[in-house]
PQR file of N, CA, C, O and H, with PARSE charges and radii, in Angstrom:
ATOM      1  N   UNK A   1     126.101  95.336 103.029 -0.4000 1.5000
ATOM      2  CA  UNK A   1     124.768  94.965 102.733 -0.0000 2.0000
ATOM      3  C   UNK A   1     124.603  93.516 101.457  0.5500 1.7000
ATOM      4  O   UNK A   1     124.978  93.591 100.288 -0.5500 1.4000
ATOM      5  N   UNK A   2     124.020  92.423 102.041 -0.4000 1.5000
ATOM      6  CA  UNK A   2     123.646  91.510 101.052 -0.0000 2.0000
ATOM      7  C   UNK A   2     122.951  91.527  99.621  0.5500 1.7000
ATOM      8  O   UNK A   2     121.999  92.282  99.425 -0.5500 1.4000
ATOM      9  H   UNK A   2     123.715  92.361 102.991  0.4000 1.0000
ATOM     10  N   UNK A   3     123.443  90.674  98.606 -0.4000 1.5000
ATOM     11  CA  UNK A   3     122.767  91.104  97.683 -0.0000 2.0000
ATOM     12  C   UNK A   3     122.143  90.069  96.940  0.5500 1.7000
ATOM     13  O   UNK A   3     121.639  90.020  95.818 -0.5500 1.4000
ATOM     14  H   UNK A   3     124.217  90.060  98.765  0.4000 1.0000
ATOM     15  N   UNK A   4     122.360  89.006  98.139 -0.4000 1.5000
ATOM     16  CA  UNK A   4     121.306  87.661  97.928 -0.0000 2.0000
ATOM     17  C   UNK A   4     120.225  87.957  97.502  0.5500 1.7000
ATOM     18  O   UNK A   4     119.716  89.036  97.808 -0.5500 1.4000
ATOM     19  H   UNK A   4     122.769  89.046  99.051  0.4000 1.0000
ATOM     20  N   UNK A   5     119.564  87.004  96.630 -0.4000 1.5000
ATOM     21  CA  UNK A   5     118.254  86.778  95.971 -0.0000 2.0000
ATOM     22  C   UNK A   5     117.322  86.015  96.241  0.5500 1.7000
ATOM     23  O   UNK A   5     117.785  84.998  96.758 -0.5500 1.4000
ATOM     24  H   UNK A   5     119.977  86.128  96.382  0.4000 1.0000
ATOM     25  N   UNK A   6     116.265  85.982  96.159 -0.4000 1.5000
ATOM     26  CA  UNK A   6     115.655  84.453  96.808 -0.0000 2.0000
ATOM     27  C   UNK A   6     114.323  84.456  95.854  0.5500 1.7000
ATOM     28  O   UNK A   6     113.694  85.434  95.451 -0.5500 1.4000
ATOM     29  H   UNK A   6     115.889  86.808  95.738  0.4000 1.0000
ATOM     30  N   UNK A   7     114.039  82.803  95.570 -0.4000 1.5000
ATOM     31  CA  UNK A   7     112.760  82.553  94.515 -0.0000 2.0000
ATOM     32  C   UNK A   7     111.531  82.302  96.044  0.5500 1.7000
ATOM     33  O   UNK A   7     111.854  81.792  97.117 -0.5500 1.4000
ATOM     34  H   UNK A   7     114.550  82.008  95.898  0.4000 1.0000
ATOM     35  N   UNK A   8     110.363  82.752  95.734 -0.4000 1.5000
ATOM     36  CA  UNK A   8     109.474  82.155  96.416 -0.0000 2.0000
ATOM     37  C   UNK A   8     108.476  81.116  96.053  0.5500 1.7000
ATOM     38  O   UNK A   8     107.612  81.229  95.183 -0.5500 1.4000
ATOM     39  H   UNK A   8     110.100  83.166  94.862  0.4000 1.0000
ATOM     40  N   UNK A   9     108.728  79.919  96.947 -0.4000 1.5000
ATOM     41  CA  UNK A   9     108.170  78.680  96.072 -0.0000 2.0000
ATOM     42  C   UNK A   9     106.957  78.503  96.670  0.5500 1.7000
ATOM     43  O   UNK A   9     106.663  79.001  97.757 -0.5500 1.4000
ATOM     44  H   UNK A   9     109.430  79.827  97.654  0.4000 1.0000
ATOM     45  N   UNK A  10     106.068  77.652  95.852 -0.4000 1.5000
ATOM     46  CA  UNK A  10     104.824  77.207  96.519 -0.0000 2.0000
ATOM     47  C   UNK A  10     105.061  75.726  96.598  0.5500 1.7000
ATOM     48  O   UNK A  10     105.501  75.002  95.705 -0.5500 1.4000
ATOM     49  H   UNK A  10     106.307  77.247  94.969  0.4000 1.0000
ATOM     50  N   UNK A  11     104.648  75.353  97.977 -0.4000 1.5000
ATOM     51  CA  UNK A  11     104.485  73.909  98.194 -0.0000 2.0000
ATOM     52  C   UNK A  11     103.550  73.074  98.337  0.5500 1.7000
ATOM     53  O   UNK A  11     102.970  73.174  99.419 -0.5500 1.4000
ATOM     54  H   UNK A  11     104.291  75.942  98.702  0.4000 1.0000
ATOM     55  N   UNK A  12     103.101  72.110  97.501 -0.4000 1.5000
ATOM     56  CA  UNK A  12     101.634  71.857  97.123 -0.0000 2.0000
ATOM     57  C   UNK A  12     102.044  70.537  97.901  0.5500 1.7000
ATOM     58  O   UNK A  12     103.088  70.022  97.501 -0.5500 1.4000
ATOM     59  H   UNK A  12     103.572  72.029  96.623  0.4000 1.0000
ATOM     60  N   UNK A  13     101.490  70.002  98.790 -0.4000 1.5000
ATOM     61  CA  UNK A  13     101.407  68.504  99.213 -0.0000 2.0000
ATOM     62  C   UNK A  13     100.176  68.038  99.297  0.5500 1.7000
ATOM     63  O   UNK A  13      99.265  68.554  99.945 -0.5500 1.4000
ATOM     64  H   UNK A  13     100.642  70.420  99.115  0.4000 1.0000
ATOM     65  N   UNK A  14     100.103  66.752  98.447 -0.4000 1.5000
ATOM     66  CA  UNK A  14      98.876  65.805  97.929 -0.0000 2.0000
ATOM     67  C   UNK A  14      98.929  64.729  98.742  0.5500 1.7000
ATOM     68  O   UNK A  14      99.718  63.801  98.563 -0.5500 1.4000
ATOM     69  H   UNK A  14     100.843  66.333  97.921  0.4000 1.0000
ATOM     70  N   UNK A  15      98.134  64.787  99.638 -0.4000 1.5000
ATOM     71  CA  UNK A  15      98.417  63.730 100.908 -0.0000 2.0000
ATOM     72  C   UNK A  15      97.607  62.388 100.452  0.5500 1.7000
ATOM     73  O   UNK A  15      97.641  61.368 101.141 -0.5500 1.4000
ATOM     74  H   UNK A  15      97.494  65.541  99.783  0.4000 1.0000
ATOM     75  N   UNK A  16      96.879  62.478  99.234 -0.4000 1.5000
ATOM     76  CA  UNK A  16      96.200  61.339  99.010 -0.0000 2.0000
ATOM     77  C   UNK A  16      97.617  60.321  98.104  0.5500 1.7000
ATOM     78  O   UNK A  16      97.446  59.129  97.852 -0.5500 1.4000
ATOM     79  H   UNK A  16      96.851  63.306  98.675  0.4000 1.0000
ATOM     80  N   UNK A  17      98.470  60.805  97.860 -0.4000 1.5000
ATOM     81  CA  UNK A  17      99.557  59.805  97.207 -0.0000 2.0000
ATOM     82  C   UNK A  17     100.790  60.227  97.337  0.5500 1.7000
ATOM     83  O   UNK A  17     101.627  59.833  96.526 -0.5500 1.4000
ATOM     84  H   UNK A  17      98.609  61.774  98.064  0.4000 1.0000
ATOM     85  N   UNK A  18     101.156  61.118  98.385 -0.4000 1.5000
ATOM     86  CA  UNK A  18     101.886  61.039  99.148 -0.0000 2.0000
ATOM     87  C   UNK A  18     103.285  62.091  98.706  0.5500 1.7000
ATOM     88  O   UNK A  18     104.368  62.013  99.286 -0.5500 1.4000
ATOM     89  H   UNK A  18     100.476  61.438  99.044  0.4000 1.0000
ATOM     90  N   UNK A  19     102.989  63.072  97.558 -0.4000 1.5000
ATOM     91  CA  UNK A  19     103.632  63.372  96.994 -0.0000 2.0000
ATOM     92  C   UNK A  19     103.917  65.240  97.790  0.5500 1.7000
ATOM     93  O   UNK A  19     103.608  65.633  98.915 -0.5500 1.4000
ATOM     94  H   UNK A  19     102.109  63.136  97.087  0.4000 1.0000
ATOM     95  N   UNK A  20     104.643  66.047  96.571 -0.4000 1.5000
ATOM     96  CA  UNK A  20     104.968  67.428  96.846 -0.0000 2.0000
ATOM     97  C   UNK A  20     105.146  67.634  95.811  0.5500 1.7000
ATOM     98  O   UNK A  20     105.548  66.767  95.035 -0.5500 1.4000
ATOM     99  H   UNK A  20     104.893  65.728  95.657  0.4000 1.0000
ATOM    100  N   UNK A  21     104.828  69.217  95.367 -0.4000 1.5000
ATOM    101  CA  UNK A  21     105.080  69.985  94.061 -0.0000 2.0000
ATOM    102  C   UNK A  21     105.120  71.020  94.506  0.5500 1.7000
ATOM    103  O   UNK A  21     104.453  71.684  95.300 -0.5500 1.4000
ATOM    104  H   UNK A  21     104.502  69.921  95.998  0.4000 1.0000
ATOM    105  N   UNK A  22     106.587  71.212  93.518 -0.4000 1.5000
ATOM    106  CA  UNK A  22     107.112  72.908  94.273 -0.0000 2.0000
ATOM    107  C   UNK A  22     106.960  73.614  92.643  0.5500 1.7000
ATOM    108  O   UNK A  22     106.862  72.934  91.622 -0.5500 1.4000
ATOM    109  H   UNK A  22     107.128  70.673  92.873  0.4000 1.0000
ATOM    110  N   UNK A  23     106.968  75.028  92.684 -0.4000 1.5000
ATOM    111  CA  UNK A  23     106.443  76.083  91.657 -0.0000 2.0000
ATOM    112  C   UNK A  23     107.295  76.967  92.174  0.5500 1.7000
ATOM    113  O   UNK A  23     107.696  77.049  93.335 -0.5500 1.4000
ATOM    114  H   UNK A  23     107.047  75.580  93.514  0.4000 1.0000
ATOM    115  N   UNK A  24     107.628  77.836  90.947 -0.4000 1.5000
ATOM    116  CA  UNK A  24     108.400  79.264  91.775 -0.0000 2.0000
ATOM    117  C   UNK A  24     107.156  80.204  91.254  0.5500 1.7000
ATOM    118  O   UNK A  24     106.753  80.131  90.093 -0.5500 1.4000
ATOM    119  H   UNK A  24     107.302  77.769  90.004  0.4000 1.0000
ATOM    120  N   UNK A  25     106.648  81.000  92.126 -0.4000 1.5000
ATOM    121  CA  UNK A  25     105.437  81.974  92.507 -0.0000 2.0000
ATOM    122  C   UNK A  25     105.620  82.810  91.194  0.5500 1.7000
ATOM    123  O   UNK A  25     104.776  82.891  90.301 -0.5500 1.4000
ATOM    124  H   UNK A  25     106.975  81.059  93.069  0.4000 1.0000
ATOM    125  N   UNK A  26     106.943  83.468  91.210 -0.4000 1.5000
ATOM    126  CA  UNK A  26     107.465  84.505  89.955 -0.0000 2.0000
ATOM    127  C   UNK A  26     108.161  84.338  89.216  0.5500 1.7000
ATOM    128  O   UNK A  26     108.897  83.500  89.739 -0.5500 1.4000
ATOM    129  H   UNK A  26     107.628  83.402  91.936  0.4000 1.0000
ATOM    130  N   UNK A  27     108.622  84.579  88.032 -0.4000 1.5000
ATOM    131  CA  UNK A  27     109.730  84.142  87.497 -0.0000 2.0000
ATOM    132  C   UNK A  27     111.270  85.929  87.833  0.5500 1.7000
ATOM    133  O   UNK A  27     112.144  86.365  87.084 -0.5500 1.4000
ATOM    134  H   UNK A  27     108.024  85.259  87.608  0.4000 1.0000
ATOM    135  N   UNK A  28     110.905  86.289  89.024 -0.4000 1.5000
ATOM    136  CA  UNK A  28     111.301  87.044  89.424 -0.0000 2.0000
ATOM    137  C   UNK A  28     112.233  86.627  90.512  0.5500 1.7000
ATOM    138  O   UNK A  28     111.753  85.713  91.182 -0.5500 1.4000
ATOM    139  H   UNK A  28     110.195  85.935  89.632  0.4000 1.0000
ATOM    140  N   UNK A  29     113.754  87.126  91.002 -0.4000 1.5000
ATOM    141  CA  UNK A  29     114.051  86.946  92.312 -0.0000 2.0000
ATOM    142  C   UNK A  29     114.168  88.131  93.285  0.5500 1.7000
ATOM    143  O   UNK A  29     114.316  89.213  92.716 -0.5500 1.4000
ATOM    144  H   UNK A  29     114.145  87.868  90.458  0.4000 1.0000
ATOM    145  N   UNK A  30     114.137  88.160  94.491 -0.4000 1.5000
ATOM    146  CA  UNK A  30     113.939  89.023  95.177 -0.0000 2.0000
ATOM    147  C   UNK A  30     114.780  89.413  96.421  0.5500 1.7000
ATOM    148  O   UNK A  30     115.343  88.451  96.943 -0.5500 1.4000
ATOM    149  H   UNK A  30     114.017  87.282  94.953  0.4000 1.0000
ATOM    150  N   UNK A  31     114.929  90.289  96.849 -0.4000 1.5000
ATOM    151  CA  UNK A  31     116.114  90.587  98.276 -0.0000 2.0000
ATOM    152  C   UNK A  31     115.346  89.813  99.573  0.5500 1.7000
ATOM    153  O   UNK A  31     114.165  90.151  99.651 -0.5500 1.4000
ATOM    154  H   UNK A  31     114.471  91.071  96.425  0.4000 1.0000
ATOM    155  N   UNK A  32     115.539  89.377 100.039 -0.4000 1.5000
ATOM    156  CA  UNK A  32     115.297  88.857 101.592 -0.0000 2.0000
ATOM    157  C   UNK A  32     114.157  89.355 101.869  0.5500 1.7000
ATOM    158  O   UNK A  32     113.119  88.705 101.749 -0.5500 1.4000
ATOM    159  H   UNK A  32     116.499  89.102  99.976  0.4000 1.0000
ATOM    160  N   UNK A  33     114.206  90.775 102.344 -0.4000 1.5000
ATOM    161  CA  UNK A  33     112.806  91.525 102.648 -0.0000 2.0000
ATOM    162  C   UNK A  33     111.459  91.223 101.774  0.5500 1.7000
ATOM    163  O   UNK A  33     110.379  90.792 102.178 -0.5500 1.4000
ATOM    164  H   UNK A  33     115.050  91.303 102.441  0.4000 1.0000
ATOM    165  N   UNK A  34     111.863  91.588 100.433 -0.4000 1.5000
ATOM    166  CA  UNK A  34     110.659  91.589  99.685 -0.0000 2.0000
ATOM    167  C   UNK A  34     110.061  90.400  99.285  0.5500 1.7000
ATOM    168  O   UNK A  34     108.919  90.291  98.837 -0.5500 1.4000
ATOM    169  H   UNK A  34     112.741  91.938 100.105  0.4000 1.0000
ATOM    170  N   UNK A  35     111.014  89.355  99.494 -0.4000 1.5000
ATOM    171  CA  UNK A  35     110.904  87.790  99.252 -0.0000 2.0000
ATOM    172  C   UNK A  35     109.899  87.466 100.724  0.5500 1.7000
ATOM    173  O   UNK A  35     108.845  86.834 100.651 -0.5500 1.4000
ATOM    174  H   UNK A  35     111.942  89.443  99.857  0.4000 1.0000
ATOM    175  N   UNK A  36     110.287  87.856 101.632 -0.4000 1.5000
ATOM    176  CA  UNK A  36     109.687  87.495 102.958 -0.0000 2.0000
ATOM    177  C   UNK A  36     108.416  88.449 103.104  0.5500 1.7000
ATOM    178  O   UNK A  36     107.669  88.222 104.056 -0.5500 1.4000
ATOM    179  H   UNK A  36     111.143  88.369 101.691  0.4000 1.0000
ATOM    180  N   UNK A  37     108.134  89.415 102.307 -0.4000 1.5000
ATOM    181  CA  UNK A  37     106.860  90.095 102.214 -0.0000 2.0000
ATOM    182  C   UNK A  37     106.080  89.249 101.628  0.5500 1.7000
ATOM    183  O   UNK A  37     105.109  88.765 102.209 -0.5500 1.4000
ATOM    184  H   UNK A  37     108.741  89.599 101.533  0.4000 1.0000
ATOM    185  N   UNK A  38     106.451  88.920 100.219 -0.4000 1.5000
ATOM    186  CA  UNK A  38     105.403  88.234  99.266 -0.0000 2.0000
ATOM    187  C   UNK A  38     105.128  86.881  99.868  0.5500 1.7000
ATOM    188  O   UNK A  38     103.995  86.407  99.950 -0.5500 1.4000
ATOM    189  H   UNK A  38     107.240  89.314  99.747  0.4000 1.0000
ATOM    190  N   UNK A  39     106.091  86.359 100.232 -0.4000 1.5000
ATOM    191  CA  UNK A  39     105.522  84.675 101.272 -0.0000 2.0000
ATOM    192  C   UNK A  39     104.449  85.117 102.177  0.5500 1.7000
ATOM    193  O   UNK A  39     103.403  84.468 102.208 -0.5500 1.4000
ATOM    194  H   UNK A  39     107.011  86.744 100.166  0.4000 1.0000
ATOM    195  N   UNK A  40     104.627  86.297 103.016 -0.4000 1.5000
ATOM    196  CA  UNK A  40     103.927  85.902 104.140 -0.0000 2.0000
ATOM    197  C   UNK A  40     102.405  86.652 103.801  0.5500 1.7000
ATOM    198  O   UNK A  40     101.458  86.660 104.588 -0.5500 1.4000
ATOM    199  H   UNK A  40     105.476  86.824 102.991  0.4000 1.0000
ATOM    200  N   UNK A  41     102.415  87.200 102.600 -0.4000 1.5000
ATOM    201  CA  UNK A  41     100.938  87.813 102.182 -0.0000 2.0000
ATOM    202  C   UNK A  41     100.281  86.373 101.279  0.5500 1.7000
ATOM    203  O   UNK A  41      99.081  86.201 101.066 -0.5500 1.4000
ATOM    204  H   UNK A  41     103.184  87.194 101.961  0.4000 1.0000
ATOM    205  N   UNK A  42     101.329  85.493 100.865 -0.4000 1.5000
ATOM    206  CA  UNK A  42     100.349  84.564 100.026 -0.0000 2.0000
ATOM    207  C   UNK A  42     100.119  83.584 100.786  0.5500 1.7000
ATOM    208  O   UNK A  42      99.208  82.845 100.412 -0.5500 1.4000
ATOM    209  H   UNK A  42     102.303  85.632 101.039  0.4000 1.0000
ATOM    210  N   UNK A  43     100.906  83.190 102.222 -0.4000 1.5000
ATOM    211  CA  UNK A  43     100.364  82.755 103.539 -0.0000 2.0000
ATOM    212  C   UNK A  43      98.979  82.986 103.949  0.5500 1.7000
ATOM    213  O   UNK A  43      98.138  82.100 104.104 -0.5500 1.4000
ATOM    214  H   UNK A  43     101.646  83.790 102.526  0.4000 1.0000
ATOM    215  N   UNK A  44      98.839  83.985 104.081 -0.4000 1.5000
ATOM    216  CA  UNK A  44      97.559  85.010 104.497 -0.0000 2.0000
ATOM    217  C   UNK A  44      96.656  84.562 103.988  0.5500 1.7000
ATOM    218  O   UNK A  44      95.899  83.781 104.566 -0.5500 1.4000
ATOM    219  H   UNK A  44      99.522  84.705 103.955  0.4000 1.0000
ATOM    220  N   UNK A  45      96.494  84.984 102.649 -0.4000 1.5000
ATOM    221  CA  UNK A  45      95.711  84.356 101.664 -0.0000 2.0000
ATOM    222  C   UNK A  45      95.479  83.318 100.903  0.5500 1.7000
ATOM    223  O   UNK A  45      94.505  83.277 100.152 -0.5500 1.4000
ATOM    224  H   UNK A  45      97.108  85.618 102.179  0.4000 1.0000
ATOM    225  N   UNK A  46      96.388  82.316 101.015 -0.4000 1.5000
ATOM    226  CA  UNK A  46      96.289  81.163 100.942 -0.0000 2.0000
ATOM    227  C   UNK A  46      94.747  80.220 101.348  0.5500 1.7000
ATOM    228  O   UNK A  46      94.899  79.585 102.392 -0.5500 1.4000
ATOM    229  H   UNK A  46      97.179  82.350 101.626  0.4000 1.0000
ATOM    230  N   UNK A  47      93.748  80.092 100.890 -0.4000 1.5000
ATOM    231  CA  UNK A  47      92.846  79.206 101.624 -0.0000 2.0000
ATOM    232  C   UNK A  47      92.914  77.581 101.815  0.5500 1.7000
ATOM    233  O   UNK A  47      92.323  76.780 102.541 -0.5500 1.4000
ATOM    234  H   UNK A  47      93.624  80.608 100.041  0.4000 1.0000
ATOM    235  N   UNK A  48      94.095  77.473 100.636 -0.4000 1.5000
ATOM    236  CA  UNK A  48      93.817  75.742 100.762 -0.0000 2.0000
ATOM    237  C   UNK A  48      94.859  75.434 101.846  0.5500 1.7000
ATOM    238  O   UNK A  48      95.844  76.161 101.977 -0.5500 1.4000
ATOM    239  H   UNK A  48      94.575  78.124 100.047  0.4000 1.0000
ATOM    240  N   UNK A  49      94.684  74.537 102.496 -0.4000 1.5000
ATOM    241  CA  UNK A  49      95.609  73.962 103.654 -0.0000 2.0000
ATOM    242  C   UNK A  49      96.644  72.835 103.385  0.5500 1.7000
ATOM    243  O   UNK A  49      97.536  72.446 104.139 -0.5500 1.4000
ATOM    244  H   UNK A  49      93.884  73.946 102.389  0.4000 1.0000
ATOM    245  N   UNK A  50      96.364  72.455 102.296 -0.4000 1.5000
ATOM    246  CA  UNK A  50      98.242  71.569 101.428 -0.0000 2.0000
ATOM    247  C   UNK A  50      98.912  72.403 100.786  0.5500 1.7000
ATOM    248  O   UNK A  50     100.030  72.131 100.350 -0.5500 1.4000
ATOM    249  H   UNK A  50      95.639  72.771 101.684  0.4000 1.0000
ATOM    250  N   UNK A  51      98.326  73.570 100.624 -0.4000 1.5000
ATOM    251  CA  UNK A  51      99.592  74.925  99.678 -0.0000 2.0000
ATOM    252  C   UNK A  51     100.188  75.499 101.298  0.5500 1.7000
ATOM    253  O   UNK A  51      99.633  75.549 102.396 -0.5500 1.4000
ATOM    254  H   UNK A  51      97.417  73.791 100.978  0.4000 1.0000
ATOM    255  N   UNK A  52     101.740  75.930 100.772 -0.4000 1.5000
ATOM    256  CA  UNK A  52     102.424  76.490 102.016 -0.0000 2.0000
ATOM    257  C   UNK A  52     103.744  77.245 101.025  0.5500 1.7000
ATOM    258  O   UNK A  52     104.183  76.933  99.918 -0.5500 1.4000
ATOM    259  H   UNK A  52     102.191  75.890  99.880  0.4000 1.0000
ATOM    260  N   UNK A  53     104.041  78.128 101.786 -0.4000 1.5000
ATOM    261  CA  UNK A  53     104.828  78.960 100.370 -0.0000 2.0000
ATOM    262  C   UNK A  53     106.346  78.895 101.238  0.5500 1.7000
ATOM    263  O   UNK A  53     106.070  78.817 102.435 -0.5500 1.4000
ATOM    264  H   UNK A  53     103.684  78.381 102.685  0.4000 1.0000
ATOM    265  N   UNK A  54     107.818  78.902 101.027 -0.4000 1.5000
ATOM    266  CA  UNK A  54     108.884  78.670 101.353 -0.0000 2.0000
ATOM    267  C   UNK A  54     110.063  79.777 100.457  0.5500 1.7000
ATOM    268  O   UNK A  54     109.770  79.973  99.277 -0.5500 1.4000
ATOM    269  H   UNK A  54     108.042  78.965 100.055  0.4000 1.0000
ATOM    270  N   UNK A  55     110.794  80.175 100.762 -0.4000 1.5000
ATOM    271  CA  UNK A  55     112.074  80.725 100.373 -0.0000 2.0000
ATOM    272  C   UNK A  55     112.843  79.744  99.663  0.5500 1.7000
ATOM    273  O   UNK A  55     112.782  78.563 100.007 -0.5500 1.4000
ATOM    274  H   UNK A  55     111.032  80.016 101.720  0.4000 1.0000
ATOM    275  N   UNK A  56     113.738  80.212  98.469 -0.4000 1.5000
ATOM    276  CA  UNK A  56     114.827  79.569  98.051 -0.0000 2.0000
ATOM    277  C   UNK A  56     115.839  80.601  98.026  0.5500 1.7000
ATOM    278  O   UNK A  56     115.432  81.748  97.845 -0.5500 1.4000
ATOM    279  H   UNK A  56     113.788  81.171  98.190  0.4000 1.0000
ATOM    280  N   UNK A  57     116.948  80.434  98.158 -0.4000 1.5000
ATOM    281  CA  UNK A  57     117.722  81.153  97.669 -0.0000 2.0000
ATOM    282  C   UNK A  57     118.626  80.689  96.314  0.5500 1.7000
ATOM    283  O   UNK A  57     119.091  79.576  96.072 -0.5500 1.4000
ATOM    284  H   UNK A  57     117.279  79.502  98.305  0.4000 1.0000
ATOM    285  N   UNK A  58     118.704  81.811  95.594 -0.4000 1.5000
ATOM    286  CA  UNK A  58     119.045  82.007  93.766 -0.0000 2.0000
ATOM    287  C   UNK A  58     120.477  81.654  94.404  0.5500 1.7000
ATOM    288  O   UNK A  58     121.129  82.160  95.318 -0.5500 1.4000
ATOM    289  H   UNK A  58     118.326  82.716  95.790  0.4000 1.0000
ATOM    290  N   UNK A  59     120.702  80.507  93.483 -0.4000 1.5000
ATOM    291  CA  UNK A  59     121.974  79.884  93.839 -0.0000 2.0000
ATOM    292  C   UNK A  59     122.499  79.116  92.121  0.5500 1.7000
ATOM    293  O   UNK A  59     122.403  77.895  91.994 -0.5500 1.4000
ATOM    294  H   UNK A  59     120.173  80.096  92.740  0.4000 1.0000
ATOM    295  N   UNK A  60     122.863  79.721  91.298 -0.4000 1.5000
ATOM    296  CA  UNK A  60     122.838  79.343  89.507 -0.0000 2.0000
ATOM    297  C   UNK A  60     124.034  78.740  89.468  0.5500 1.7000
ATOM    298  O   UNK A  60     124.904  79.158  90.232 -0.5500 1.4000
ATOM    299  H   UNK A  60     122.941  80.712  91.402  0.4000 1.0000
ATOM    300  N   UNK A  61     124.234  77.984  88.856 -0.4000 1.5000
ATOM    301  CA  UNK A  61     125.588  77.770  88.202 -0.0000 2.0000
ATOM    302  C   UNK A  61     125.614  77.464  86.681  0.5500 1.7000
ATOM    303  O   UNK A  61     124.883  76.592  86.211 -0.5500 1.4000
ATOM    304  H   UNK A  61     123.527  77.644  88.235  0.4000 1.0000
ATOM    305  N   UNK A  62     126.556  78.269  85.836 -0.4000 1.5000
ATOM    306  CA  UNK A  62     127.241  78.653  84.736 -0.0000 2.0000
ATOM    307  C   UNK A  62     127.727  77.923  84.349  0.5500 1.7000
ATOM    308  O   UNK A  62     128.940  77.914  84.562 -0.5500 1.4000
ATOM    309  H   UNK A  62     127.150  78.977  86.217  0.4000 1.0000
ATOM    310  N   UNK A  63     126.994  76.562  83.332 -0.4000 1.5000
ATOM    311  CA  UNK A  63     128.169  75.595  83.260 -0.0000 2.0000
ATOM    312  C   UNK A  63     128.893  75.499  81.699  0.5500 1.7000
ATOM    313  O   UNK A  63     129.556  74.647  81.107 -0.5500 1.4000
ATOM    314  H   UNK A  63     126.010  76.570  83.159  0.4000 1.0000
ATOM    315  N   UNK A  64     128.408  76.780  81.405 -0.4000 1.5000
ATOM    316  CA  UNK A  64     128.879  77.086  79.597 -0.0000 2.0000
ATOM    317  C   UNK A  64     127.985  76.529  78.795  0.5500 1.7000
ATOM    318  O   UNK A  64     126.966  75.947  79.165 -0.5500 1.4000
ATOM    319  H   UNK A  64     127.869  77.472  81.886  0.4000 1.0000
ATOM    320  N   UNK A  65     128.419  76.730  77.459 -0.4000 1.5000
ATOM    321  CA  UNK A  65     127.188  76.200  76.455 -0.0000 2.0000
ATOM    322  C   UNK A  65     127.178  74.838  76.179  0.5500 1.7000
ATOM    323  O   UNK A  65     128.324  74.471  75.920 -0.5500 1.4000
ATOM    324  H   UNK A  65     129.247  77.204  77.158  0.4000 1.0000
ATOM    325  N   UNK A  66     126.362  73.928  76.125 -0.4000 1.5000
ATOM    326  CA  UNK A  66     126.373  72.689  75.634 -0.0000 2.0000
ATOM    327  C   UNK A  66     126.612  72.557  74.156  0.5500 1.7000
ATOM    328  O   UNK A  66     126.223  73.307  73.261 -0.5500 1.4000
ATOM    329  H   UNK A  66     125.431  74.227  76.335  0.4000 1.0000
ATOM    330  N   UNK A  67     127.439  71.287  74.061 -0.4000 1.5000
ATOM    331  CA  UNK A  67     127.826  70.731  72.682 -0.0000 2.0000
ATOM    332  C   UNK A  67     126.700  70.806  71.828  0.5500 1.7000
ATOM    333  O   UNK A  67     126.622  71.305  70.705 -0.5500 1.4000
ATOM    334  H   UNK A  67     127.755  70.678  74.788  0.4000 1.0000
ATOM    335  N   UNK A  68     125.643  70.114  72.673 -0.4000 1.5000
ATOM    336  CA  UNK A  68     124.703  69.524  72.023 -0.0000 2.0000
ATOM    337  C   UNK A  68     123.265  70.684  71.374  0.5500 1.7000
ATOM    338  O   UNK A  68     122.420  70.496  70.498 -0.5500 1.4000
ATOM    339  H   UNK A  68     125.707  69.709  73.585  0.4000 1.0000
ATOM    340  N   UNK A  69     123.535  71.858  72.288 -0.4000 1.5000
ATOM    341  CA  UNK A  69     122.652  73.265  71.823 -0.0000 2.0000
ATOM    342  C   UNK A  69     123.680  73.931  70.878  0.5500 1.7000
ATOM    343  O   UNK A  69     123.252  75.045  70.574 -0.5500 1.4000
ATOM    344  H   UNK A  69     124.221  72.010  73.000  0.4000 1.0000
ATOM    345  N   UNK A  70     125.002  73.644  70.237 -0.4000 1.5000
ATOM    346  CA  UNK A  70     125.960  74.629  69.785 -0.0000 2.0000
ATOM    347  C   UNK A  70     125.429  73.988  68.470  0.5500 1.7000
ATOM    348  O   UNK A  70     125.855  74.371  67.381 -0.5500 1.4000
ATOM    349  H   UNK A  70     125.349  72.739  70.484  0.4000 1.0000
TER
END
């Protein structure tokens, strides 16, 4: 069984100025099954045709403590 986690991402297309905005729907990461269920539910409930939902695999990199922040 995989322990990979996914964020659900809201993709907002602004055709008038040809830009795209990405937002994480929740601060939680989910397994593939739960993330897909959330994505499908969001797709069904969304009424704005310029908004869609995608999954993004969580792949965080620990770069250690910054010298500036210490």
